[in-house]
Residue frames as qw, qx, qy, qz and C-alpha x, y, z in Angstrom:
[[0.430, 0.731, 0.161, 0.505, 9.47, -35.23, 25.52],
 [0.424, -0.892, -0.057, 0.145, 10.70, -33.53, 28.60],
 [0.411, -0.640, 0.384, 0.523, 13.81, -31.42, 27.84],
 [0.454, 0.162, 0.653, 0.584, 13.37, -31.89, 24.03],
 [0.229, 0.633, 0.063, -0.737, 12.46, -28.98, 21.75],
 [0.704, 0.545, 0.437, 0.127, 11.11, -29.36, 18.20],
 [0.389, -0.239, 0.301, 0.837, 13.59, -28.01, 15.74],
 [0.336, 0.828, 0.377, -0.242, 12.28, -24.98, 13.86],
 [0.529, 0.186, 0.347, 0.752, 13.48, -23.33, 10.75],
 [0.004, 0.865, 0.250, -0.435, 13.44, -19.53, 10.54],
 [0.559, 0.629, 0.227, 0.490, 14.05, -17.19, 7.67],
 [0.462, -0.444, -0.099, 0.761, 16.49, -14.51, 8.06],
 [0.241, 0.845, 0.066, -0.472, 16.34, -11.01, 6.64],
 [0.089, -0.485, 0.716, 0.494, 19.18, -12.08, 4.19],
 [0.273, 0.172, 0.918, 0.232, 17.05, -14.88, 2.86],
 [0.301, 0.724, 0.581, -0.219, 13.98, -12.67, 2.35],
 [0.003, 0.745, -0.143, -0.652, 15.83, -9.83, 0.72],
 [0.816, 0.524, 0.241, 0.041, 16.67, -11.77, -2.40],
 [0.704, 0.195, 0.165, 0.663, 19.41, -10.68, -4.89],
 [0.167, -0.715, -0.037, 0.677, 20.98, -7.29, -4.66],
 [0.607, 0.781, 0.143, 0.035, 20.75, -5.28, -7.90],
 [0.706, 0.075, 0.054, 0.702, 24.10, -4.54, -9.51],
 [0.203, -0.723, -0.131, 0.647, 25.45, -1.10, -8.78],
 [0.163, -0.280, 0.479, 0.815, 26.38, -0.32, -12.45],
 [0.301, 0.578, 0.753, 0.089, 22.80, -0.36, -13.83],
 [0.099, 0.153, 0.259, 0.949, 21.74, 2.38, -16.18],
 [0.237, 0.388, 0.587, -0.669, 18.85, 4.53, -15.07],
 [0.086, 0.271, 0.800, 0.528, 16.04, 3.73, -17.58],
 [0.066, 0.665, 0.596, -0.445, 13.44, 6.12, -16.04],
 [0.347, 0.623, 0.405, 0.572, 11.84, 8.43, -18.48],
 [0.320, -0.422, -0.266, 0.805, 12.71, 12.10, -17.79],
 [0.072, 0.332, 0.485, 0.806, 10.38, 13.84, -20.25],
 [0.237, -0.022, 0.324, -0.916, 7.89, 14.86, -17.58],
 [0.506, -0.170, -0.656, -0.534, 5.30, 12.30, -18.66],
 [0.441, -0.289, -0.780, 0.337, 4.98, 10.85, -15.12],
 [0.015, -0.271, -0.344, 0.899, 4.33, 14.32, -13.69],
 [0.379, 0.016, -0.370, -0.848, 1.68, 14.87, -16.42],
 [0.524, -0.240, -0.804, -0.150, -0.02, 11.59, -15.51],
 [0.285, -0.314, -0.653, 0.628, 0.01, 12.75, -11.84],
 [0.119, 0.170, 0.037, -0.977, -1.52, 16.20, -12.75],
 [0.474, -0.084, -0.588, -0.650, -4.24, 14.52, -14.95],
 [0.465, -0.259, -0.835, 0.140, -5.10, 12.12, -12.11],
 [0.156, -0.314, -0.483, 0.802, -5.53, 15.05, -9.59],
 [0.294, 0.097, -0.217, -0.926, -7.69, 16.95, -12.05],
 [0.518, -0.212, -0.730, -0.392, -9.98, 13.94, -12.49],
 [0.366, -0.328, -0.751, 0.441, -10.14, 13.42, -8.71],
 [0.011, -0.166, -0.229, 0.959, -11.08, 17.10, -8.25],
 [0.398, -0.030, -0.441, -0.804, -14.02, 16.57, -10.58],
 [0.403, -0.212, -0.890, -0.032, -15.51, 13.84, -8.61],
 [0.465, -0.613, -0.067, -0.635, -18.49, 14.51, -6.39],
 [0.117, -0.342, 0.779, -0.511, -18.21, 13.67, -2.65],
 [0.226, -0.248, -0.942, -0.013, -20.06, 10.81, -1.09],
 [0.379, -0.600, -0.321, -0.627, -23.63, 11.67, -0.03],
 [0.010, -0.192, 0.705, -0.683, -24.25, 12.31, 3.74],
 [0.461, -0.451, -0.751, -0.140, -26.81, 10.75, 5.95],
 [0.299, -0.647, 0.145, -0.687, -28.62, 12.75, 8.54],
 [0.304, 0.081, -0.854, 0.414, -27.96, 11.47, 12.06],
 [0.550, -0.480, -0.055, -0.682, -30.85, 10.88, 14.41],
 [0.322, -0.316, 0.771, -0.450, -31.43, 9.12, 17.75],
 [0.528, -0.096, -0.805, -0.254, -32.58, 5.55, 17.78],
 [0.665, -0.510, 0.124, -0.531, -35.23, 4.72, 20.56],
 [0.173, -0.411, 0.870, -0.209, -34.01, 2.22, 23.14],
 [0.777, 0.130, 0.459, -0.412, -37.09, -0.09, 22.55],
 [0.774, 0.577, -0.168, -0.201, -35.88, -0.89, 18.96],
 [0.176, 0.670, -0.716, 0.085, -32.44, -2.05, 20.10]]
């Protein structure tokens, strides 16, 4: 096999990208502020959560290691 190399197949960025979306598509996103309200509600719920309990740090004697 000296001087011979196995043939390998590589994927290019063009292959992985897939199809390009058409440029003339209509924007179907909702603009009534509902997404912002979901964001605000999520942040309010997160604010109400308690933090994780802490553990007091202490030295471990060398004999137990």
